[in-house]
C-alpha positions, 0 to 999 in steps of 0.5 A: 589460211596458214599462207595468209597468216604467214604473209601478214606476219612477214608484212608486220615484221617488215613494218616493225624493222623499217620503223626501227631502222628509221628511228635509228637513222634519225637518232644517229643524225640528230643534233640536240636543240641549241642552248636557249638565249638567256640560259646558263652555260655550265663550266666544262673542261676540255683538253687543248691541242697539247692535251692539257686540260683547260676549263671554261672558267680558267679561259673566260674573259672578264667581260665575256667569252665567245666559243666558236666551233671550228674545223681543220678541213671545212672550207667555210670555217677556213674562210673565217680564219683571218676574221677569227684571228682579228676578232680575238686580237680586237676583243682580248684588250676589251676583256672578251676571250675567244675560245675555239672548239674542234668537235670533229671526230676525224680531226685529231689534236695534232692536226688542230695544232698544225692548222692553228699554227699555219693560220696564225690562230693565237686564241686557245683551241680545245678538242671536244672528244665525243662532241660532248660540248657540241651536243650540250650547246646544240652546235651543228656547223663550223663556224658557229659562235656562242657569246656568254657574259661573265656569269656564263649567260648566253647572250648571242648564238649563231653566225659570225657575219652574213657572208663567207666572202669578206667582200660581201659582208653586210652585217657583222652579227657577232661583233654587233652583239659584243659591242652592244654588251660592252656598251651596256646596251641591249643586243638587238639580234640575239640569234642569226642562223650559222652556216658552214660544214656539218660537225662530224660527230663521233 
């Protein structure tokens, strides 16, 4: 009887330990749900690559702002470097600001600064220590874009376009959203699933 009770006790302990381990594993890899379309993105402050604090409000465009989560080492994000630079160039004159955010724990500010210089990324790039803003917005990959209006209302979330290879682009989802908003039209596609490298959270 004692042996049987001991066996039951040990089995119970294994089950409990397994459940705790599984819960811990889920929590560690869990990405918060993305911000909902129509929700307001609260102002935040992050350090830039020179360790100067910059607020969203201070960098925002008069007609809206695009936040793009980017990376130094991700080949998918790097495939978009020229497109992101052109996006910033094309829309700055139209009153829409482009802001890069690097939330990867292993990529420090010096690496981000060198990468931006090498690839001629002239728009501001902020570091997100502890991936707090990535968590707040529910960002999971690089590149991943969030377009907000002048009142910080989220209008579009997702990919920049449909293809890593520029020759295979069939729909420029982000540009379509920006152009619709600038033209006072309804954005037809407010979400398009982003693809790329997983953000390496702290």
